[in-house]
C-alpha atoms as one frame of an Amber mdcrd trajectory, in Angstrom:
protein
  -5.084  16.575 -27.726  -8.859  16.428 -27.168 -10.415  15.122 -23.958 -11.721
  12.065 -25.802  -8.240  11.322 -27.158  -6.708  11.691 -23.711  -9.256   9.273
 -22.232  -8.589   6.745 -24.986  -4.847   7.142 -24.467  -5.210   6.619 -20.710
  -7.037   3.352 -21.344  -4.390   2.212 -23.799  -1.451   2.863 -21.507  -3.239
   1.198 -18.582  -3.884  -1.903 -20.700  -0.269  -1.908 -21.847   0.907  -1.730
 -18.254  -1.100  -4.790 -17.290   0.050  -6.773 -20.319   3.702  -5.863 -20.611
   5.109  -4.545 -17.360   6.307  -6.901 -14.608   4.568  -6.706 -11.269   6.582
  -4.894  -8.615   6.659  -5.996  -5.000   4.550  -3.681  -2.909   6.965  -3.764
   0.046   4.081  -2.934   2.392   5.030  -5.594   4.925   8.718  -4.768   5.330
   9.651  -3.576   8.819  12.075  -0.691   9.024  12.618  -0.440   5.279  11.423
   1.846   2.541   8.180   0.805   0.954  10.065   0.890  -2.354  13.757   0.456
  -2.976  15.967   3.021  -4.725  16.367   0.663  -7.652  16.002   1.245 -11.394
  12.384   2.205 -11.895  12.517   1.407 -15.596  11.298  -2.080 -14.758   7.781
  -0.719 -14.757   5.037   0.655 -12.574   3.611  -2.514 -11.156   0.676  -2.651
 -13.562  -0.343   1.011 -13.224  -0.598   3.687 -15.881   1.788   6.468 -16.921
   0.160   8.838 -14.453   0.719   6.518 -11.487   3.703   5.450  -9.438   4.913
   3.836  -6.243   5.073   6.011  -3.142   8.473   7.175  -1.906   7.470   6.993
   1.728   9.777   5.670   4.420   8.360   3.368   7.096  10.193   2.396  10.265
   9.058   0.446  13.299  10.238   0.221  16.878   9.431  -3.506  16.904  12.331
  -5.943  17.051  10.154  -8.920  16.163   9.782 -10.601  12.804   7.030  -9.422
  10.493   4.463 -11.797  11.961   1.273 -11.431  13.893  -1.877  -9.510  13.101
  -2.288  -6.304  11.164  -3.623  -3.576  13.419  -6.388  -2.713  10.950  -8.027
  -6.143  10.926 -10.827  -5.166  13.286 -12.962  -4.047  10.351 -13.656  -0.655
  11.944 -11.298   1.242   9.654 -10.025   1.058   6.110  -6.710   2.481   4.806
  -6.616   4.940   1.896  -7.448   3.210  -1.382  -5.511   5.751  -3.467  -3.629
   8.971  -2.829  -1.017  11.336  -4.278   2.580  11.070  -3.063   6.166  11.609
  -4.284   7.068   8.780  -6.658  10.088   9.601  -8.850  13.052  11.924  -9.148
  13.710  13.604 -12.538  16.254  10.938 -13.522  13.922   8.130 -12.458  11.026
   9.665 -14.370  13.108  10.024 -17.527  14.230   6.392 -17.346  10.730   5.154
 -16.585   9.058   7.027 -19.447  11.781   5.964 -21.894  11.291   2.304 -21.051
   7.509   2.595 -20.944   7.247   4.303 -24.312   9.662   1.839 -25.928   7.449
  -1.038 -24.835   4.361   0.792 -26.099   5.893   1.475 -29.511   6.868  -2.199
 -29.894   3.336  -3.346 -29.095   0.833  -4.003 -31.934  -1.162  -0.795 -31.416
  -2.304   1.411 -34.330   0.153   4.082 -35.472  -2.280   6.815 -34.428  -2.202
   5.515 -30.858   1.581   5.391 -30.821   1.659   8.951 -32.133  -0.777   9.903
 -29.392   1.682   8.585 -26.780   4.523  10.550 -28.403   2.418  13.725 -28.340
   1.433  13.146 -24.726   5.029  12.626 -23.606   6.241  15.639 -25.578   3.522
  17.906 -24.147   4.399  16.721 -20.646   8.188  16.277 -20.655   9.377  17.904
 -23.905  11.324  21.175 -24.123   8.092  23.169 -24.174   6.129  20.732 -22.023
   4.698  21.090 -18.546   7.925  19.682 -17.059  10.653  20.621 -19.564  13.281
  17.911 -20.031  11.906  16.040 -16.982  13.202  18.831 -14.705  16.644  17.223
 -14.899  18.143  20.602 -14.021  16.300  20.336 -10.692  17.553  16.875  -9.741
  17.853  16.744  -5.955  15.539  19.744  -5.479  12.223  17.931  -5.443  10.206
  15.024  -6.824   7.347  14.221  -9.138   4.130  13.390  -7.308   1.610  10.975
  -8.816  -1.382   8.884  -7.866  -0.556   5.763  -5.845  -3.007   2.875  -5.861
  -3.086   0.730  -2.737  -2.915  -2.798  -4.129  -3.779  -4.210  -0.680  -7.036
  -2.270  -0.386 -10.023  -4.666  -0.419 -12.125  -2.443  -2.706 -10.584  -2.739
  -6.158 -12.868  -0.057  -7.601 -11.934   2.436  -4.887  -8.273   2.172  -5.918
  -9.183   3.904  -9.189 -11.194   6.775  -7.713  -8.121   9.046  -7.855  -7.509
  10.165 -11.430  -3.998   9.918 -12.916  -2.112  13.169 -12.549   1.497  14.279
 -12.223   2.786  17.385 -10.468   6.080  18.640  -9.075   6.803  19.674  -5.470
  10.128  21.171  -4.333  11.703  19.714  -1.199  10.716  21.764   1.803   7.505
  22.993   0.176   4.126  21.852   1.403   2.230  19.630  -1.038  -0.728  21.376
  -2.713  -3.694  21.505  -0.353  -6.237  22.005  -3.148  -5.828  18.468  -4.497
  -7.916  15.923  -2.578  -6.121  12.822  -1.268  -2.674  14.424  -1.339  -0.455
  12.912   1.348  -0.244  15.082   4.445   0.692  14.323   8.050  -2.734  12.933
   8.915  -2.614  10.561   5.939   0.928   9.514   6.844  -0.520   8.490  10.215
  -3.102   6.341   8.415  -0.491   4.767   6.153   1.637   3.985   9.212  -1.444
   2.466  10.903  -1.883   0.133   7.940   1.624  -1.239   8.485   1.502  -1.832
  12.236   1.827  -5.494  13.146   0.862  -6.590  16.645   1.515  -9.992  18.263
  -1.172 -12.620  17.879  -3.456 -12.721  20.914  -2.241 -15.548  23.146  -3.264
 -16.074  26.784  -2.104 -18.444  29.473  -4.470 -20.532  31.588  -4.371 -22.192
  34.966  -5.378 -24.955  35.328  -3.993 -26.045  31.966  -5.936 -28.591  29.962
  -9.210 -30.081  31.221 -11.115 -27.729  33.538 -13.201 -28.659  36.556 -16.694
 -27.521  37.447 -16.696 -24.792  40.161 -12.888 -24.517  40.106 -11.814 -21.004
  39.025  -9.575 -20.851  35.962  -7.060 -17.971  35.826  -6.383 -16.155  32.542
  -3.547 -13.716  31.809  -1.357 -12.395  29.018   2.223 -13.702  28.834   4.408
 -11.281  30.762   6.535  -8.986  28.591   5.022 -10.022  25.243   2.431  -7.275
  24.819   3.479  -3.628  24.810   3.101  -0.554  22.592   4.066  -0.962  18.922
   4.843   2.080  16.744   5.395   2.719  13.044   6.640   6.024  11.624   5.831
   7.141   8.074   7.851  10.020   6.647   8.443  11.895   3.404  12.197  12.279
   2.983  13.082  15.797   1.928   9.734  17.303   2.856  10.025  17.291   6.641
   6.683  15.535   7.107   6.255  12.496   9.328   3.772  10.825  11.630   4.220
   8.125  14.241   1.270   5.840  14.889   1.247   3.745  18.065  -0.885   0.751
  19.034  -1.135   0.193  22.793  -2.883  -2.820  24.388  -5.540  -1.468  26.738
  -8.047  -4.224  27.478  -8.516  -7.997  27.459 -12.059  -9.372  27.088 -12.708
 -13.020  27.992 -15.907 -14.809  26.940 -16.515 -18.272  28.510 -18.356 -19.707
  25.524 -21.385 -20.710  27.608 -23.961 -19.079  29.867 -23.218 -21.711  32.504
 -20.165 -19.870  33.763 -19.118 -16.963  35.962 -16.666 -14.397  34.594 -14.020
 -12.728  36.756 -14.586  -9.809  36.868 -18.278 -10.038  36.128 -18.004  -7.857
  33.027 -15.423 -10.155  31.457 -13.246  -7.065  30.824  -9.805  -7.764  32.276
  -6.774  -5.508  32.763  -3.919  -6.205  30.367  -1.592  -6.544  33.371  -3.695
  -9.182  35.145  -1.270 -11.237  37.265  -0.104 -14.721  36.372  -1.297 -17.482
  38.676   1.088 -18.756  41.350   0.815 -20.886  44.465   0.253 -17.949  46.751
  -3.065 -17.209  45.028  -4.754 -20.499  46.002  -8.325 -19.861  47.103  -8.455
 -16.304  45.765 -10.830 -15.129  43.072  -9.021 -14.611  39.741  -8.294 -11.053
  38.696  -9.097 -12.371  35.223 -10.691 -15.734  34.646 -13.731 -17.975  34.411
 -15.501 -20.463  36.689 -17.513 -23.051  34.760 -20.717 -24.219  36.465 -21.558
 -27.178  34.258 -19.471 -29.813  32.558 -19.290 -30.151  28.793 -21.254 -32.906
  27.143 -19.361 -36.015  26.123 -17.224 -35.090  23.120 -18.241 -31.440  23.422
 -16.254 -28.295  24.279 -16.742 -24.719  25.401 -15.105 -22.191  23.062 -13.457
 -19.611  25.298 -12.480 -16.445  23.413  -9.859 -13.902  24.427  -9.973 -10.535
  22.624  -7.202  -7.991  23.015  -8.072  -4.378  22.253  -5.348  -2.025  20.991
  -5.790   1.743  21.266  -4.406   3.645  18.241  -2.924   7.136  18.590  -0.661
   9.234  16.374   1.671  12.219  16.613   2.780  14.382  13.699   6.058  16.183
  13.082   4.209  19.504  13.304   2.864  18.784  16.787  -0.508  17.576  15.566
  -2.001  14.316  16.718  -5.135  12.293  17.164  -6.654   8.852  17.406  -7.711
   6.187  14.935 -10.207   3.358  15.498  -9.085   0.651  17.912  -7.865  -2.698
  16.642  -9.359  -5.838  18.228  -7.943  -9.348  17.822  -9.440 -12.564  19.099
  -8.181 -16.060  19.824 -10.435 -19.023  20.636  -9.615 -21.974  22.903 -11.729
 -25.151  22.981 -12.006 -26.352  26.578 -13.341 -29.537  28.111 -14.903 -29.209
  31.568 -15.395 -32.219  33.880 -17.216 -32.675  37.148 -15.334 -34.059  40.162
 -17.050 -37.266  41.176 -17.337 -37.882  44.938 -18.133 -41.127  46.666 -20.624
 -41.009  49.590 -20.192 -43.782  52.163
């Protein structure tokens, strides 16, 4: 088949996928579960083409909380992979998928020459004399087909299609080919795990609660026991590759929302373990807090912001490791500040 025919065929099968195949759940937000289930893949490829699939990557988290809160990549400083190559189907799954896919294509109102083009493509790829004879059914359990995976959650839709459709086979225990750009390796597993980290929403406690008073220090702290390291592990079953990415809270920044205030400490950068206020701290300067110097105008507020910074590190199954850009999450509180009126006799 000529290059022009292959390009035309690729367009046709991609269009068919969008029109005829049901959308599959991405599974990206499931804690402690596989990103895809071991179900019948003949339902379709989630709107992708014959050369694409859904990654067979396992994700597990040490978090016991529900899948709520903020994604660790929301700081805008980092973007997850838009597309990559990963294991997608076993021989039996590939055979079932192609059979269903081609049946749908042949039933569609495409010209006979296009349908013949699909038959030729499948035969040259999975036929007896094809690149992967008889779908490698005789090697079931020995490896998987690897294909391009398009990250449907990536904000840049065009970037998802920068990886060309391709299919290759990798035996379990073998390293994936290093000469193909964007092939999943341990460092990319760390990035994919980073994308799935969920951290608690930034919530702080205040004392006094409610309306504040001019020149009276307000204490700020994180709820005790609610903010600790959160880890997600991404692994390729059968290939011995995994990476654990950990988000650790390392700093709390408090902005008063007005220049008419004093921050404690002066930098506004507070320790994450700043103590909660209690009666024994009366008269002491807050470890973390704000003293407002002027009252708010009638009906007005000061917007105090609390930003929690999470440091991101990762460790690979081969002893490698590194860091990824920090995640920063902010919460805003609207505060009213009054002056204490005194009577002079």
